[in-house]
C-alpha positions as CSV (number, residue, x, y, z in Angstrom):
1,M,0.2,-0.2,0.1
2,S,1.5,3.1,-1.1
3,D,2.2,5.8,1.9
4,E,-0.4,8.5,-0.2
5,L,-3.3,5.9,0.5
6,Q,-2.3,5.1,3.6
7,N,-2.6,8.3,5.0
8,I,-5.3,9.3,3.4
9,K,-7.0,6.0,5.2
10,E,-6.4,7.1,8.4
11,Q,-7.8,10.6,7.9
12,Y,-10.6,8.8,6.5
13,S,-10.5,6.4,10.1
14,E,-10.2,9.9,12.0
15,A,-13.3,11.6,10.7
16,T,-15.5,8.4,10.5
17,A,-14.7,7.9,14.4
18,N,-15.5,11.7,14.8
19,D,-19.0,11.0,13.1
20,E,-20.3,9.2,16.2
21,N,-19.8,12.2,17.7
22,D,-20.9,14.9,15.8
23,G,-23.5,13.3,14.8
24,L,-23.3,13.6,11.0
25,G,-22.0,10.8,9.3
26,V,-20.5,10.3,5.9
27,G,-23.6,8.9,3.9
28,K,-25.8,12.1,5.1
29,R,-22.9,13.5,4.4
30,L,-23.3,12.2,0.5
31,R,-26.7,12.6,0.9
32,S,-26.8,16.4,1.4
33,I,-24.4,16.7,-1.4
34,R,-26.5,14.4,-3.9
35,T,-29.6,16.2,-3.1
36,T,-28.4,19.7,-3.9
37,R,-26.9,19.0,-7.3
38,R,-30.7,17.4,-7.4
39,M,-29.1,14.0,-8.7
40,T,-30.8,10.9,-7.7
41,L,-29.5,7.6,-6.7
42,R,-29.9,5.8,-10.0
43,A,-28.0,8.8,-12.0
44,L,-25.2,8.9,-9.3
45,A,-25.2,4.9,-9.1
46,E,-24.8,4.9,-13.4
47,E,-22.2,7.6,-13.1
48,S,-19.7,6.4,-10.6
49,G,-20.1,2.9,-11.8
50,L,-21.4,1.2,-7.8
51,N,-24.9,-0.8,-6.9
52,I,-27.0,1.6,-6.4
53,N,-28.7,-0.6,-3.1
54,T,-24.5,-0.1,-2.1
55,L,-25.0,3.8,-2.4
56,S,-28.3,2.9,-0.6
57,L,-26.4,1.2,2.5
58,I,-24.3,4.1,2.7
59,E,-26.5,6.6,2.5
60,N,-28.2,5.0,5.3
61,E,-25.7,4.7,7.4
62,H,-25.6,0.8,7.8
63,T,-22.1,0.2,6.1
64,S,-19.2,2.5,5.6
65,P,-17.7,2.9,2.3
66,S,-14.0,2.3,1.3
67,V,-11.5,5.2,0.4
68,S,-11.8,4.1,-3.6
69,T,-15.8,4.0,-3.1
70,L,-15.5,7.9,-1.9
71,Q,-13.2,8.6,-4.9
72,Q,-15.6,7.4,-7.4
73,L,-18.2,9.5,-5.4
74,A,-16.2,12.7,-5.4
75,Q,-14.7,12.0,-9.3
76,A,-19.1,11.7,-10.0
77,L,-19.4,14.5,-7.9
78,Q,-17.2,16.3,-9.6
79,I,-15.9,17.5,-5.6
80,P,-12.5,16.8,-3.5
81,I,-12.9,13.8,-1.5
82,S,-12.5,16.0,1.7
83,D,-16.0,17.2,1.5
84,F,-17.5,13.6,3.2
85,F,-15.7,13.8,6.0
86,D,-14.4,17.6,6.8
87,T,-16.8,18.3,10.0
88,D,-16.2,22.1,9.8
89,H,-15.8,22.7,6.4
90,G,-16.5,25.9,5.3
91,N,-16.8,27.6,8.4
92,R,-13.2,28.9,9.6
93,E,-12.5,32.4,9.2
94,L,-8.3,30.9,9.5
95,V,-6.3,27.0,8.7
96,C,-2.8,26.5,10.0
97,Q,-1.5,23.2,9.0
98,K,1.4,21.2,10.2
99,Q,3.7,19.9,7.5
100,G,2.7,16.0,7.3
101,Q,-1.2,16.6,9.3
102,R,-2.8,18.1,5.3
103,L,-4.8,15.9,3.9
104,Q,-4.2,14.3,1.2
105,V,-5.8,13.0,-2.1
106,P,-4.0,11.0,-4.5
107,F,-4.6,11.4,-7.9
108,E,-3.5,9.3,-10.9
109,L,0.7,10.1,-10.4
110,S,-0.2,12.9,-8.7
111,L,-1.2,13.8,-5.3
112,M,-2.9,17.4,-4.1
113,E,-2.0,18.3,-0.5
114,D,-5.2,21.3,0.3
115,L,-3.6,23.7,2.1
116,A,-7.0,25.4,3.2
117,A,-9.2,22.5,4.0
118,G,-12.4,23.9,6.2
119,M,-12.4,27.2,4.6
120,P,-15.4,28.0,1.9
121,H,-14.7,27.2,-2.0
122,F,-14.3,30.7,-2.8
123,G,-12.1,33.1,-4.0
124,A,-8.6,31.5,-4.2
125,E,-7.9,27.6,-3.2
126,S,-4.4,27.4,-2.9
127,L,-2.9,23.1,-3.1
128,I,0.7,21.7,-2.8
129,V,0.5,19.2,-6.2
130,T,3.0,16.1,-5.5
131,L,3.6,15.0,-9.9
132,N,5.4,11.5,-10.4
133,P,7.3,11.5,-13.4
134,G,5.2,11.5,-16.6
135,A,1.8,12.7,-14.3
136,D,-0.3,15.4,-16.6
137,S,-2.9,17.1,-16.8
138,G,-4.4,14.8,-20.2
139,H,-4.9,15.3,-23.7
140,K,-7.6,18.1,-23.6
141,P,-6.5,22.1,-22.3
142,I,-8.2,23.6,-19.0
143,V,-10.0,26.5,-19.1
144,H,-11.3,28.2,-16.0
145,T,-12.1,31.8,-14.9
146,G,-10.2,33.6,-12.9
147,R,-6.1,33.5,-12.4
148,E,-3.5,31.0,-11.9
149,F,-0.4,31.4,-10.0
150,V,2.4,28.0,-9.8
151,Y,5.4,28.2,-7.9
152,C,7.7,25.3,-8.4
153,I,9.3,23.8,-5.3
154,E,11.7,20.7,-6.7
155,G,12.0,18.9,-9.8
156,R,10.8,20.2,-13.1
157,V,7.5,21.4,-14.7
158,T,6.6,21.5,-17.5
159,Y,3.2,24.6,-18.1
160,T,2.1,24.7,-21.7
161,V,0.0,28.1,-21.5
162,D,-1.7,29.1,-24.8
163,A,0.6,26.9,-26.8
164,Q,3.6,28.6,-25.5
165,K,6.2,26.0,-23.1
166,Y,7.4,27.4,-19.9
167,I,9.6,24.9,-18.1
168,L,9.9,25.8,-13.8
169,E,12.7,24.4,-12.1
170,S,13.3,24.6,-8.3
171,G,12.2,28.9,-7.8
172,D,10.6,30.1,-10.4
173,S,6.8,30.9,-10.4
174,L,3.7,31.4,-13.6
175,V,0.9,34.1,-13.4
176,F,-1.5,34.0,-16.5
177,E,-4.8,34.5,-16.9
178,A,-6.8,31.0,-16.3
179,Y,-9.4,31.7,-19.8
180,L,-6.0,30.7,-21.9
181,P,-5.8,27.1,-22.5
182,H,-3.4,24.7,-20.2
183,H,-1.5,21.6,-20.1
184,W,0.8,21.2,-17.4
185,K,3.4,18.1,-17.0
186,N,6.2,16.5,-14.3
187,S,9.1,16.7,-16.8
188,S,11.5,15.9,-14.8
189,T,12.7,11.4,-13.7
190,K,12.2,12.9,-10.5
191,P,9.2,13.7,-8.9
192,S,8.0,17.1,-9.2
193,R,6.4,19.1,-6.4
194,L,4.8,23.0,-6.6
195,M,2.2,25.2,-5.5
196,L,-0.6,25.8,-7.3
197,V,-3.4,29.0,-6.3
198,L,-6.3,28.7,-8.5
199,C,-8.5,31.8,-8.2
200,P,-11.3,31.4,-10.1
201,M,-13.5,34.7,-10.5
202,D,-16.7,32.6,-10.1
203,S,-18.2,30.7,-7.2
204,R,-19.7,27.9,-9.9
205,D,-16.4,28.2,-11.2
206,N,-14.0,24.5,-10.0
207,P,-11.2,24.7,-11.1
208,T,-9.5,21.6,-9.0
209,E,-11.2,19.6,-10.4
210,R,-10.3,20.5,-14.1
211,H,-7.4,20.2,-13.5
212,F,-7.3,17.2,-11.4
213,S,-10.7,14.8,-12.9
214,R,-8.3,12.4,-14.0
């Protein structure tokens, strides 16, 4: 088992234990998110590839979903996996995180750490992203509202913005209007790390999902 997956499993186990105290379990959060999006249980089953009976058991708190199941649901609902177990998400005015204590969400060949978990999803979204060799954002160019700020912490990341390539190494940064089609790739033979700040202008926009939908 990878360290990243083990990390998120541990955080999920802790959050599940906390659910017994806060009265709002993962299943109830799932139902709340689904109904807010006006999505039927059958539609979610089709979108996620999960059995409708399994989803019903989860929503009624008769079974606890695995981390892999939550990942499927998060992708189907186009939300961060942290939305299922961040008990005071959207209520904090300040977030201070110690190194090694951030929520880590694994994606294909990459890992995302949310620097502002618990704050409302508007304004700037600050992330630390670890990219394994060969990791990229896919063939489809990314476009969203607002601006995007990239700071390379280590390694080498190639950003292609409006057909122009920018090779970022440790200490290099890049800021651009996010309506310009862009794409990123770890062009190093070692893992690369970067700070990514997404600043959407529209509260309905979800640039994080566009960057890590894979």
